[in-house]
N, C-alpha and C positions, 0 to 999 in steps of 0.2 A: 534650039541655042544653046539655051543655058547648059544643058549637056554637053556641046561641044566644048564650052570654057571650062568647067570642070576638068574634062578630061586632060585640054590641053594643060591647063594650073597642076593637074596629076601630073601630068609627062613633068613640065618644068620640076616639080619637086623631087621626083623622083630623080633627073639627072643633078640637082643641086645636094640633095642625100647621098648620091654616090660622089659627086667632087669633093666630100668632105669625108666621107669612109676610105676613100680608094690611097690616101697619104698614112690615115690612122693603119690602116690593116697594113701598109708597106711599114711604118715604123714598128707594128707587132712583129710581122717576120723577120726584120733585120734584129729588132733586139733580142727575138729568141735567138737567134744566129749570133749574139755579142755576148750575149751575157756570161756573168759570171758570177757562179752562186760565192765566192771570197768577198766579192764586192758589195755583193746582195746582205749578207753576213754581215758584214762591219758597220759596226755601230745601226743596229738595225731600230732598235727603241728612237734613236736620236735624240738620246740625252748629251752628246758632246757639244749638240750645238747650243747649250745652255735654254733650250723653252721643254719646260713642263711636258710629260705626257698629256694633261688632261687641256692644256692650250694645244696641243697638235690634234686631238680627238674635236674642239669646239672650231678648231680652223679648217677642217678637214669636213665637219655636217656645215659649214656655211658654204664650199665649194660644190661639196655633195648636193645642197639643196641648189643651188644655182646651175649642175650640171643635168637636173632633171625636170630645168623649163621647156614646157613644151610638149611635156609626157600627158598631160592631157589635151591636147589636141583631138585625140577620138572620142572624146566625151562632146568636145563642142558639136560637131558634127554628127554625132550619132541617133540626130533623130531620122536622120535621111540612110539611117543601116537598115539593110535588108533583114538581117537578123541581129537582134540586141546583142544576144552573147557574145558575137565578133568583137562589139564594143572594150566588156573585160576582157576579152583575148589578144586586140590590140595593145591597149594598155597594159600589159602586162607584160607580152612583149615585147611593147617598147622600154619599160622598166627596167629588163632585164639585160636587153641587149645595151642599153646604155650603162649599168652598170658592168657588164661584162666588158665592154670597152676600154670604160674608166677605170675599173681593176688593172687591166692588161698593162697599160700605157704606165699607169702610176708604178706597179710594182716591180715589169720589168726597167721602167728609167732608174731603179735603184740596182737594179744588176749591172747596167751597164755603166754609169759615173759615180763614185762615192758619193754618200751624202750632206756632204758638204761642197765640194764641187758643186753640185746639181742645186744647191741653194743658191750660188752664186751666179748662174747662167741667166741671161736677162731674157727678157722676153720678148720674144715665144721662145720658153726655153725647148720645145720640141726642134725647133730651130737648131739650137748648142747640140742636143743632142742628135741631131740624125747629123752635122757637121762632123762629133765624135765618131761616128758608124760610117759615114760617105765621104768625108771630105767636105771640099766648099758644095758640089752639088746638092747635098743634103741640103743646106740652106736655103738654097736658091728654091729648092723646091716647095718648101711649108715656107716660103717668101711669097713665091706667086698666089699659095693657093689662099693665104692673108689677104692679097690686091683683091684676087676673086671674090671674096667674103665682103669688101667692101663696095665694091662696086654696085650703083642701084641696077634692080632688075625691072 
């Protein structure tokens, strides 16, 4: 009975993960298609916003810390792993995957919309970028996903 509960929870977790990754994947594909190198190179350091580089680095580090919350999940259930090496591999894979997605979304965004304009987009900023790339449907997609995350499981 416990095994069936764990399998059900794993299935639900897989569906939830896919529901989060599919819009990110769509965003990455669209952003690659809409990417403009001139926009990306425009004020690359961000100094035109009046924020020093060290302040930008500090803010990015705080956001990055938040992005990686949950990566330790593999360690929490490590006692149940058949092979202890799998825990380290799973953790490393999770960190690298999250880093890859985070870098793609962040850097591609800077090639779609100029930095000052990007700074003015209201949250969720990905909805604003999707509107820029897809029209009103982009915002609808992001809002649906945002509402889905708020639903109790």
